[in-house]
TIMARLUM-791713 format. One record per residue: x, y, z of N, C-alpha, C, O in turn. Coordinates in steps of 0.1 Angstrom, whole numbers, plus 5000, padded with zeros to 4 digits. Each point is the difference from the previous one (the first is absolute). Example, Ala and Ser with C-alpha at 12.3 -4.5 7.8 and 13.67 -1.06 7.14 Angstrom:
2
513249435078499150125000500950125000501050005007 498650114986500950115000499250115008500550115001 
This chain:
642
487472234306500950135006499250095004499450064991 500349975025499150155000500950084998501349995000 498050124999500650175000500150045017499149975007 501950084996500150065012498350105004499549985011 499950094980499350055004498849895003499349995011 500449924977499249914999500049945016499050005007 502349954998500549915014499350105010499049945003 501150175002499750135010498349974998499249985009 500750034981498150005000499449875003499150015008 501249854987499849955005500249965014499049965005 502450065004500349995009499050075008499249935005 500850194997498850075010498749954997499050025008 500949934982498149965000499749865008498949955003 502549994998499849875008500050035013499149975009 502750134994499450075017498950015002499649935010 499550144984498850075004499149845002499449955010 500850004980499149855002500449935018499149975008 502250014993500349975016499450095010499349965009 501050154989500250115008498249975007499549975011 499850074977498249985001499949865008499450025011 500849894988500049875006500049995016499249975008 502450064991500850035011498850065016499849965011 499550164980499450095010499149925004500150005012 498949924985498949925005500449885008499749965011 501449984977500649875003500949975013500850085005 499049755003500850015013501549974987499749994988 501150015014501349974997500649885003500249985012 500149934978501049875000501350054993500050044989 500949955016501049974999500649944990500850064993 498649795005500749944987499550064992501050054995 497850004996499350064992500550124995500350024988 499750065025501250144996501149974996500650074991 500249815015501750024993499549954987500550094992 498849815000499649964990500150164993501050044996 497750035005499950124993500850095005499750114996 501349885010501250055004501150014984500350094992 500049785007500449944991499650034983500750024990 497749965013499650004986500450174995500450024988 499450095023500450144997500950034995499950084991 501449885013501449975000500149994987500550084993 498949815002500249904989499950124985500550014989 498250095022499450064990500950144996500150074990 500349955023501250155001501149944994501050075002 499349824991501349954994499349964990499549905005 500050114985499250014992500249844998500349974988 499749935021499549864995498949954999499549955010 499950074980498449954999499649905001499049985007 501649924987499749874999500049925016499149935004 502150125003500649985015498450035008499249925004 500850214994498950075007498349905000499449975011 499949994971499549905003500249885004499049935001 501950035000500149885010499349995013499249935004 501450195002499650005013498650035002499149935004 501050184990498250034999499049874998499050005007 501149914985499149874997500549955007499049965006 502249995002500049935014499450065011499249945008 501050184993498550075012498949925002499649935010 499850114974498849994993499849835006498949985006 502149924993499449845001500449995018499649925008 501450194994499949915018499150075006499449935008 500250184991498850115005499650064990500450104994 498249805005498950024992499550105004499350044990 500550055021498950095002501150144999499550105004 501949914990500650095003499650134987500449994989 499050095016499350054984501050074997500050044988 501250025020500950084997500749944980500150054989 500249845015500749884991499050004987500650004990 498350015010499249964988500250194999501150024995 498150105009500350124995501550014995499950094992 501149885009501650004997500249964990500850074994 498749794999500249994989499149984988500249934990 498750165016498650064993501050154993499850004988 501050105016500650055001501249994992500150054989 500749885018500849934986499949994990500950034992 497849925003499649904987498950124997499449974989 500450105014499550154997501250094993499750054989 501449955018500850104994500549904989501050044995 498749855001501049944989498949954989500449914993 498550155007499150014993499549824996499949954989 500050015019499749865000498549975006499849945011 499450104980498850015005499449945008499550045010 500749814984499349825003500650025016499350045009 501649944992500650015018499850125007499749995012 500450134984498950065009499450025002499850085009 498949864985498450025003500149945003498950015004 501649835003500149885004500350065018499149995009 502250054994500250065009499050115008499750015012 500050044978499250155005498649925005499650015012 499849914976498949895008500249975015499550065010 501549834990500150015016500450055010500049965011 500350104985500250145013498350065004499450015010 500150014976498750035007499449885002499150035007 500849854991499049895008500549965014499249975009 502150044993500649975015499850155010499850005013 500150094981499550135009499450104991500950064995 497949975002499150064995500750135005500950044993 498850025016500350105002502250075005500650095006 499949794985501450105002500750064994501150045004 498449974988500750094989499450064989500149954989 499150175011499150054988500450034987499250044991 502349945009500649994986500049914993500250004988 499749925019500049844995498550014994500350024988 498749995012498950054992500350084992500149944989 500350225009500350034988500949974986499750024988 501549935020500949944992499449884991500249974989 498849945022499849884993498350044985499649964989 500250115016498950054991500550074986499349984990 501950095009501050024992500249924990499950024988 500649855021500549914993498849914992500249934990 498550095015499149914995499450094988499449974989 501050145016499450074984501049964989499749954989 501650105016500649924986499949854994500349974989 499249965020499249864994498749944998499449895001 500150304994498449994999498749925009498849974997 502350015018498949945009499050165004499950045012 499650024979499550125003498650035014499850105007 499649784993499349985012500549985012499750055010 501249854989501250015017500350145003499950065011 500849994974500750165007499150055009500150015013 498850054976499150085003499550005019499850105008 500249754993499449955013501050035008499750085009 501849894990501250045009500150145000500350045011 499450044978500050165007499350065006500650095007 497949904994498949985005500250005014499450075008 501749824998499749935013500950135004499650075009 501849964985501050095006499450115001500650085007 498449964988499450184996499149985010499350105004 500449745005499150065012500249985011499250035008 502349904996500349945004501450095003500649945008 500250184988500750074997499550145009500050104992 499949935017499450085010501250125003499550114999 501949895003501150094998500150104994500049994987 500150115016500250144990501249984993500450074990 500449845016501549994993499849974986500650054990 498449855010499949934984499250074995499649934991 499650205009499350044991500050004985499049984993 502650065002500149984987499649894998499150014991 501249835012499949894999499249994998499849984988 499150035021498449994993499450064988499149954992 501450165006499750064988500449954991499349994989 501849965013501049954987498949824998499549984989 500349935020498649925001498850054993499849924990 499550175011498850034994500650034984499349984991 501650055008500550074981500649874996500550004988 499549915019500349834996498750004996499650054990 499549875019498349994998499750044988499849914992 500150225004499550094992500649954990499249964992 502150025004500649964989499649814998499849954989 500250005018499849874997498149974998499749884997 499750175003499050034997499750104987498849994996 502350094998500450034986500249884998499049924998 502050035001500949844995498449924992499949984988 498949975028499349914995499050054991499549924992 500050215009499550074989500850004986499349964990 502050075008500550014989500149844997499349974990 501049985013499749814998498850004992499849984988 499450065023498049934998499850154986498950014993 501850065005499650094988501249994990500650115001 499949814991501350024994499850064990498849984996 502050114993500050104990500549884987500649905002 499150134987500649914989500950014997500450114995 500649795006501650004995500649914995500549915007 499550074981500649904996501450064990500050044988 501349945022501550054996500549894987500249875000 500050214993501349914988501550025002500850095002 499349774995502050075004500450074985499649954990 500950135010500850064985500749944994500350054990 500149815014500549894991501850025001500650055009 499749904984501749984995500350104997501050065005 497950034983501050124996500550085015501050075000 498649925006500050085015500849965012500950065005 498249824999500549935010501349884998500549954990 499850045022501349945002500049915012499049975006 502649974999499949935012500850095011500449975011 499750164983500650115004498350065004498949964995 501450155016499250115003499650164994500550115002 498249844989499550194993498650055009498949945003 501550164999498950075005500350174998500950044993 498350045015499950124997499850064981500750074993 498049855004499950084991499450134994499150055007 501150014981499150124994500249994986500949964993 497750115003499750044989500250064991500949925000 499450184989500450084992498250014999499249905001 500350264995498750004994499449884988498949954999 502250034994499349914988500549815004499849914992 500750085019500149875007500949954995499949894994 501350185008501549915000500449995017500150105008 500249774994500550005013501249955006500749894997 499650195012501250025007500149945012499150045008 501749884996499949945019501549985001500950014992 499049985017501650005011499949795001499149925001 502350064998500349814998501150035013500950084999 499049885005501349935012501049914998499349925005 501950014991500749935003501150005010500750115000 499749785010501050015008500350155004501150055000 497850015004499650115011500050154992499950115006 500249864981500250094993499050034993499349914995 500550265001498650004993500250074990501050094998 498149884992500450124986498849984993499349915003 500350154988499250064991499949924990501149974995 497449954998499649954991498550064992499250075007 500649914984499250024995499449914989500449894998 498550174994499649894993498350064987498850015003 501750004987499050054990499249944999500049874998 498350245004498749924999500049904989500650034990 498749865010499349954983499050005005499550075008 499949834984498549964997499149955012500549935008 498150104992499249955011500049895004500549934991 499150015017499949865006498949984994499650094993 499349785008499149974998498950085007499050014994 501150035017498750085009500150154996499450095007 501649954980499550105002501050145002500450094993 499649885019500450115014501449995000500550094994 500249835011501050015002501049964989499749914993 501450145004501050014989500949875005500049945011 500550044980501249904994501650105002500050114996 501049855010501150055000501049974991500249875001 500650174991500949954995501549935007499849995012 501049994987501449965004500750085011500950074995 498949945016500750115006501550044999500749904998 500150235003500950004995500850085016499350055009 501949954993500650075005499950164997500350054989 499250025021500350174996501950055002500649995010 499950054978501450095003500050085010499150015008 502350084992500250045007499650124997500150034988 499350085019500350055016498749945006499650055010 499749854985498849945009500549955006500150055011 500549824989501249905005501750065000500550074991 500249875024501250055001500149915008499249925005 502850124998500449945012498650005016499949915009 499650154991499150035012498749924997499749974989 499350015024498649955000499050094994499650105006 499949854979498850134998499049905001500249875001 498750214998498449945001498650084999499750104994 499849845011498750075007499450144991499750105007 500349894979499950144990498750035000499249935007 500550194984499350054994500250054986501150004994 498050035001500450034987498550154999498849995003 501850124992498950094996499249954988500449934990 498150135013499349984989500750014985499949924991 500450135008500350044982501849905001500850024991 499449905017500949885000501450134997500649974989 499650125016501450044996500650085010500850094997 498949895020500650005009499949925010498949985004 502149935002500049855005500550095017500850095001 498249835010500650015011500349925009499049975008 502149964996500349905007500849995014500750105000 499549845010500849975008501649954999500349894996 500450215007501349905000500749995013500250115005 500249785000500750005012501049985002500449904993 500850165018500950045007501150034990501149944999 498250204992500750104989501150045003500649915005 500250194994500850075007499650134993500650115002 498349894992499450134998498750045012499350105000 500749765009499249995003499550125013500750105002 497949875006500350095013499549905012500250055011 499349834989499749905005499749874992499949994988 500149915024500349834990498849994988499749914993 500150205008498849934981500050155001500050075010 500049974973498950135000499650034982500249934990 499550165010499149964985500750104996500550105005 499449824981500850044988499150074991498950045005 501449984979499250034992500950014985501350015002 498350004988500849964988498850074988498849995001 501950094986498750034995500549944988501249984999 498150004991500049984984499850124991498950065001 502049974992500250074988500449904989501049934999 497950074993500249934984499949855006499149955005 502549984992499549855005501349955012500349885004 500450265001500749955011499850075009499650114998 500549845017499650025011501350085008501249984999 498350115007501050065005500949965017499549935009 501650114992500449985014499250005009499250095002 500849805008498950005013500650135009501250025003 497550075003500350095006499549995015499249915000 500850145012499849975010499250105003500450114999 498149875006498850125003500550105008499750114996 501149885014500550145010499549945015499149925003 501350135001500250035015498050055004499549965011 500050084983498450054998499449865000498949985004 501849954992499149884998500549865008499349925006 501950084992500949855006500450055010500150124999 500349815016500450055011501049855003500349924992 500150105022501349905002499549875003500649915005 498050084990499249845007500049964986500750044991 498149855009499849914989498950094992499050015007 501050064980499550094994499349854985500750004989 498749955011499749914985498949975000499449995010 500049974978498749944991499050104993498849995000 502150134995499350134992499249944993500149884996 498650235002498749994989500150124996500350095008 499449914979499650154992498950024999499449914993 499950185013498550064993500250074983501050034994 498149985003499449994988500450124994500550024988 499150085025500550134994501750035001500450115002 500349794996501649985002500350125012501250025002 498350005001500650055015499850005011500550085008 498949844996499449905012500849915004500049904993 501250095020499749845001500449955011500750065008 498849814993499549915017501249955004501150034994 498849915015501849915002499749975010499250085004 500949845002501049905014501050035002501050014992 499050025021501250055009500049905020499149975007 501750024994499750015020501150075006500949955007 499150204989500750125008499049995012499049935002 501650155004499250045019499250074999499350035010 500550004981498750145000498549884998498950054997 501249875005498649934991499349965013500350055011 498749864986498749995009500249815002499249935006 501950034989500049875002501549964995500650104996 500349775002500649944997500450044987501249994996 497750064995500650024982498450064994498949954999 501750174998498750104998499750044986501050004993 497750045000500550064984500050135004499450055009 501550004981500150164997499550064991499249924994 500950215001500050024984500950175002500150085010 500249924983500650144991499550014988499649914992 500550275006499150034986501750094993500950065007 499049934978500850064990499850134994499250024991 501750095018499550144997500550044988501149964996 498150124994499950054989502050034996500649984989 500050075023501449984998500849904999501250015002 498449914996500249785004500350045011501049925000 499250135010500349985016498949925002498950004995 501549905017498949895011499950085009500950065004 497949954999499350045012500849935014500849914997 499150125016500349885012498949935000498850044999 501849835002499249884999498950025012500450105007 498549844997499350005008498949875002499549934991 500250055021499849865005498050084996499550115000 500249744996498549994989498950035015499150095001 501249825007499350065017499549905000500249924991 498650035023499949895007498649994992499349905005 500050174984499249914994500649884992499549884999 501750174996500849854995500949915007500049875001 500850205004501249955010499249935019498950025004 501849944999499949925014501050005009500950074997 499249875017501049965005500549884992501049955006 498950014987499849874992501750004991501050035006 499049924980500550024989498849994988499049925000 501650194991499650064989500949964987501150065001 498849904993501149984986499050024987498950054998 501849914996500449984984498650074994499249934994 500650205008498950074992499450044986500950084995 498349924998499650014989498950084996498849995003 502050104990498550144995499949954985500950014991 498249955010499149984985499750094994499350105004 501449884982499850134990499250125001500250124999 498749785004498550125002500850095009500450104993 499949895016500450075015498450025006499650095007 499749784989498650005009500649915011499350035009 501449904994500749875007500749925005500249904994 500650155021500649935005500749865006499749935010 501250064983499749835006501549965010501050075000 498849825007501250065010500049855007499049944996 501650005012500649885010499750015014500250125000 499549865008500050035019499549875006499649904995 500750135019500749885009498750035009499549915008 500250184992499250075012498950004998499649984988 499550035024498550014996499249864994500549895004 498550104988499449914999500349974987499750044988 501249855018500649884985499749875004499749955011 500450004981500149834998501049955007500049895006 501250224994501349905011501350085001500750045009 499549974981501550064997500050134993499650105005 501149914980499750144994498849984990500049884996 499350175000498549974995500450144991500850095001 498149894989500250134991498250095004498949955000 501450205002498950085001500550104990501150044996 497350014999500250144994498950145003499150005008 501150114984499550085010499850094990501050064996 497949984999499450134990500350105004499950035012 500650084976500450135004498750084992499950024988 499450005020499450164999500250105004500250025012 499650094976500350115007501250035005500250095008 501049834986501450055003500349895018501149965004 497950025000500049955010499849805000499449954991 501249955021500049944999498549925010499850025012 499549914979499249915011500049895005500649914994 498950065018500249865011500649914992499349974990 502049955012500349894996499249885000499649955011 500149994977499249894997501849865000501250014997 497849875010500849844998499449994991498850005001 502249954981499349954987499449875001499549954990 500449985027499849835002500749894996501149984996 497549955007500749875001499249924987498850004999 502149924992501349945005501250094993501149955000 498750184993501050044997501150035013501250024997 498549985012500750055017499549835001499049944995 502450015015500049935005500349975014499150045007 501949884999500649985014501150044995500650075008 500049934981501750014998500050134998499050065005 501950014988500650114999498850034983499549914993 500550225004499450044985500550155000499750095007 501149914982500950154998500249954982500049904994 500250265000500550024988498850004990500149954989 499150105017498549994992500150104993500550105005 499149894981499750164990498949934991499849874999 499550214996498650014991500550044985501050074997 498149864992500050064989499950124997499350065009 501050024981499350154995498349995000499250085006 500549784984498950045004499049925013498750005000 502149955007499849955010498649885002499049985007 501849954982499049875000500849905006499449905005 502050094996501049915005500850055010500250125000 500149835005501650015018500649914996499549904995 501750125005501249925008500849995014500150075010 500449794986500950045017500949935006499749914992 501050055013500849905002499149905010498950025003 502149865000499449895005500749885001500449944990 499850005024501049834998499049954999500149895006 498750114989499049894997500449844997500950004992 499049925010500549815001499649994988499749884999 500050194990500049944987500450104989499550024989 502050065018500750084996501149964989499949884998 501250174993501349964997501049985009500949914996 499350155017500750055012499550035006498949965002 501650145006500350085013498550134999498949965003 501350144993499250094993499550044989500950044991 498049975007499849954988498950114995499150005009 500550104981499450054995498649934993500149924991 498350135016499249964994499150124997500250105006 498749894983499250074997498649985003499749894997 499550175005498149965003499750094998500650115002 498049854989499050124998499150055011499149925004 501250245002499450075013498250025003499150084995 500849865012498650045004500050094998500950085001 497549964995499250174998500250085011500350124997 499649835016499850115010501450015007500050065011 501649864984501650084998499850114990500450115003 499049874985500950054990500250205002499250085004 501749934992500050144993499150044990499349934993 501050235008499250054985501249964988501250005000 498049984992501649934990500350144988499250094998 501349905000501350054992499849944985499549904996 501550234996500049994985501250105004500250065010 500749924975500950025001499850084983499449954990 501450165010500150154991501550004995501050025006 498649944978501850034997500250064986499149984992 502050095004499850014985501150095002500850015010 499250044982501350144993499950134997499350074992 501749955019499950174997500750044985501249984997 498150074996500450104986500450114998499250054993 501950055009500150074999500350104987501150004995 498050085002499950084987501150064991500050024988 501250005023501150054991501049915000501150024995 498449865012500849884996501450005008501049944997 498950145012501049965013500649905002499349904998 501950085007499949895005500550025019500450115005 499549795003500750045016499450055009500350025011 498150034981499150065012499549845007500149884998 499150235016499649885011498850105000500250125002 498349814995498550065003499549915012500049885002 499650265008499449945012498749954998499450084993 499949795012498550024997499649985019500649925009 498250174993499449975007498749995001499350094995 499849775013498750044997499050025013500349935011 499050134989499350065015498349904997499549984989 500250005020498750005003499250114998500150115007 498849874982499650194995499350045015500450105006 498549835001499450025009500750025013499350075008 501949894996500950035014500750124994500050115006 500849844977501150065002500849975006500850095003 499449785001500849895009500949934988499549954990 502450075013500849954989499649875000499949935011 499649994973499949875003501049924999500349915008 500450124982501649944989500950114994499650104995 501649885006501150074996500949924994500049885004 500650164988501249984990500450104992499450104997 502049864999500850054990500749924989500849905000 498750174989500449894989501550004999500850085005 499649774986501549964998500650144992499550034989 501750055019500450074987501049914989500850084994 499349815003500749964991499249934989500250014988 498549925018499149974988498450064999499249964992 500850185024499050034996498549915006498950054999 501449865006498349985002500149935014500949955007 497650064994499850035015498949885004499749924991 499750065022499249915008499550005007500749945009 497850094998500050015013498349915001499449954990 500150035024499049945004498650095006500050115006 498949824988499050075006498949945004499149964992 500750045018498749945008498350004990499850114995 499849845005498849994992498950065012499949995012 499250094976498450025012500750185000499450045010 500950014988500550175001500050094986500149934990 499950185009500150094993501450075004500450015012 500250024977501350055001500650134991499150034992 501750025008500450154995501949924999500749965009 499650054980501749974999500750094997499450074991 501349975010500950144992501549985004500550005011 499949994978501749964991500450134999499250084995 502249995011500750115001501349984999500449905006 500450164988501349994999501350154993499750104993 500849905009500650125002500250064987500749924994 499050194998500150044989498549954987500050034988 499149915019499249984991498350045013500050015013 499050004978498650055006499549855003500049904993 499650115019499449875005499149954990499850064989 499649795016499049954995498949935010500449955011 498250064986499449995013498849914992499849994988 499649975022499249884994499349965009500750015010 497549934993499650005009499149864990499750004988 500249905021499549874997499149945014500050075010 499349814989499349915009500149884997499649944990 501050015020499849815004498849935008500249915008 498950154991498849975011499049934988498949985003 501649994979498849994992500549834997500849935007 498750054987500549804992501249935011500949934997 498650125016501549925009500049864995500849994991 498849945009499949854998500850004990500949915000 499150174988501049964984501550105005501249965000 498350145004501450055004501049945014501150055002 498349825007501249935003500149914994500949925003 498150034982500449864998501450114990501249975000 498550104996501350084988501350015010501149944998 498650145012500850005008501450095002500750005010 499550084975500350124999499250114989499149974993 501650185008499750054989501250104994500850055008 499249964984501250034988500150154996499450014989 501150105014499650114993501450085000500750025010 499650034975500950105002500250145000499150064994 501449985008499950195005500750034994500949934996 498850225000500450084986500550115014499350025010 502250054989499850115007500650104990501049984994 498450115007500550134989500850125009499650035011 501650034983500950055007499350175000499250054992 501450005021499650145002500550094988501349994999 497950104991500250024993498550124997499050005007 501150084986499350135000499149914985500449954990 498150075016499449924989499649885004498949974996 501949945014499549884999498949985018500250045011 498649874983499350055008499349845002499749914992 500150095025498949855007499350015001499750105005 499149764993498349995007500550045015500949925005 498850165001500149965019498149904999498850035000 502149825000498849935004499549975014499049925001 501650145011499849945014499450175005500550045011 498650054981499250095001499150004997499550014989 499450015026498849955001499250095004500250055011 498650004982499050105005498849945002499749894994 499350205016499149965002498849964987500250064990 498849855011499250054983499550095000499550065010 500649994974499350194998500650055009499250095005 502149935003500250065008501850055000500949924998 499350195004501650024998500650005013501150075001 498249835013500449975010501649895001499949894995 500950145008501449904999499549875013499750015012 500249904979499849905015501349935005501049984993 498850005021501549945009500549934994501249985002 498049934985501349874993500850064994501049934997 498850285000501449994991501050095004500550114995 499849815019501150065011501349974996501150065000 498549804995501749974991500350014992501049944997 498050164992500750004987500950145004501150024997 497750085012500350135003501450015002500750094996 499849805012501449955011500750034988500750104997 499249774992500749974995500550194990501050075002 497949954988500450134996500950125009501150054998 498149975013500850045010501849974999500950094998 499249815005501449954997501050004989501250025001 498149974987500450054985500450155002501150024995 498250125011500150075001501550045006500850084996 499249845017500650055009501249914996500949995009 499349944980501649934995500050064988501249974995 498450084999500350104989499150135003498950034998 502350045010499550185000500050114994500050125004 500149814982500250124985498749964991499850054989 499449895016499249944986498750085008499950025012 498950014975498750005004499149934998500549894997 498150105004499549904993498650045000499650045011 499449964979498550005001499349895004500249894996 498550145015499249894997499250064992499750125000 499949764991498949994990498649925007500149905007 498650154989499049945001499249954994499850094992 499549835005499349904986498949985006499950005013 499049984980498849915001499749944989500550024989 498649925014499049914987499150124994500150115003 498849844988499450084991498450015009499450104996 500049845011499150005008499450155004500750105000 498049905002500350165000500550124997501249994998 498450095001500350154990501250045001500650005011 499850034983501550054997500550125006501150024997 498250075011500450165007500249875015501250005005 498049925001499949915009501049955004500650005010 499649954976501849865000501350125003500949985008 498950134984501250054999500250085011501150045002 497450025011500150065009500849885013500950045008 498549844991500549905008501649954999500649985010 499850004979501149964993500950135008500849975008 499050144990501250115003499949975022500949995009 497750004992500250005018500849865005500650005010 499349894983500749925001501550014997500849935006 499450134988501650044992500750055016500949955007 498550154996500150095010499749935016500650035011 498749894988499749945012501649895003500449995012 500249954980501849944998500150135007499850015013 500450104978501150105001500250075015500950065005 497549925001500350055009500849885011501150025003 498349885001500149895003501750065001500650045011 500049954975501349965002500850195008501050025007 498350064988500150135009500449965015501150035004 498149915002499549955013501149935005500350015012 500749924979500949894999501650055007500849945007 499150264983500750075002500950014988501250045000 498149914990500650004985499550174997498850035001 502350054995499650124994498850044989499849924990 499750165011498650044990500850044986499749964989 501350125013500850024988500349884988500250004988 499749895024500649894990498849924997500149884995 498350185006499049894999498950064994499350095006 500649864982498850074989498749895005500249895006 498750154989498649965002499550034986499850114996 499949774995499350044987498749904996500349904993 498550115009499449894995499150034980499950094991 500049805012499650004983499049924994499649984988 500049965024498149984999500349894993500849925003 498350084984499949854991500250034989499149974992 502150125004500650004989501049914998500149984988 501049945019500749964996500149825003500949935005 497750034990500249835007500749944994500350064990 500349825011500949925001499449844991500549924993 498250115013499549885000498550014995499650115003 499649824991498950024995498949985016499949935010 499350204984499350015008498349924997498950035005 501449884987498649935005500149885006499149925000 502150085007499649895010500750075013500750105001 498449775011500550085016501849984998500850085005 499549834990501249975002500950094995500950045007 498850024977500450094997500050205008500850105003 497849864997499750165010501250005011500750105002 499449775005501049995016501450054993500850085005 499449874984501750064998499950155000500750075007 498149994984500050164997500150085013500650105000 498549835014499950055012501350005007499849955011 501450084986501150065001500950095008499450114997 501649935010500850105000501449944994500349894998 500450235001501049954996500950125007499650095007 502049874986500750065008501250064986500649914994 499750265001500849994986501250065009499750065011 501649924985501550105004499950084990499949964988 500350195016500050144988501250055009500750104997 
């Protein structure tokens, strides 16, 4: 049964067919009466009767073109490709100049049937013959279709490596499994649908498979409340530390639209009640498919709100230091189009955004695209290629933390049921920057419990925040992810304690780091107490100079914040050198370096009487000066509470 909207559209289309014929053809009352009957049947939603009358017309009056075109329109509306192609072709064969739209429609159908050369011929004919300015936009569409067909042909002739592996019966069954996401230690979460109800499932990572790239996952288990409730839940993303999960919940009483984005926090071994992200993020429309960046603060999601470029777009929002999310913004025309953009996935490296789109140069329907993030901006989107993309819908695409393999949902014939999850090795050009995860425990020197330390890691060169997390206040653990290939400054702060700072490089011995996949480091925090001191590991000077380098900015800001949060303390900035050179030179250099840090803090607004600078030269080594490693430790800047 047709809907009223479909009936009106088809009735109008066929009326145009008849009127265009009568405009130049000599009227024949029998033909016209039969066509009138067919139109009446269409108007009354009597499809089968209309088809019988029209077919009778083609038998009795084989040159009556409107009957063929009317049948073509009906079958096109029904998505009966074979029949609509047959009648569009007959229309063109009987009268090539009768209706130019027949060429366009037939070209699209030929494209769907992978008859690419014939489709291009029809499109080029339309372009060459359509001189009416009224159809200028249609001519542009034809040109775009030709470009897209050339893209398809080139993609098929130049396939990318692709060998999908079904994740097996531990994950897949006769139901739908889709929208996967991974923790940084590769535990797998996904959505499963049964009888229209969507729920979360998870599976812990097992051993590697024979190819040593794609893991095996253990038997799936259904997630408990609050992930699953009487509502539909799905389309999730977990923070790199595995402690905050963002997901879509639909038709909830606390929602703003059909589907909203919610979150739940893990404290110890328990997950909190799910909370709505609020009106800055959610709208009265459909908001879903969130993906959280490794900084723990930038969230991307899909929405069909009216402010977008097309049917659905990708948006982003940023979590401020006060815990509030900024008003969601459209990601812009570099990513979004007049079509549909969905299922975004930001890789933990924050270097690559993957998503699905049905617009532009695609293999057919929804294709997987990716865009690199360079200096905070999205590069031009790129189709990931054939045969990863096909003439069917490809969505729900994610990439492992090490960038080596991807997972997506597909209803391929060799599956266990409906949509199954598959994994495959991702070819090099489409891989993101690999990441490793850093984990450990915060050790408080005074052994107090219930603290929460803030971890922030910045790129030393750019001073841009790369990763952020807070430790668990029950078990004091932390976890975060870091892209390979950069130098980093780590800062750990907690109320009532001196901060911890360190710098390290992840651009050495990359292969072994990726193979290891994780770094383990416990952090010791010292209470703010007279006499306690820390090494300022992220203060940097030019060689043999007291000039502070810009890479010190992050540490200066951390000290300034400590002074602001603790207005009664005073500190000494202590400078030290190794034993290379004359004692007087070293003493002078250490004093000037300490003074440089003091002046930088004064410029930040710290009062002068709260700061003392003192140089100690090479008088207090903490390591042997017989090795470069030892001398490096001795060349340091400290901060002492007094």
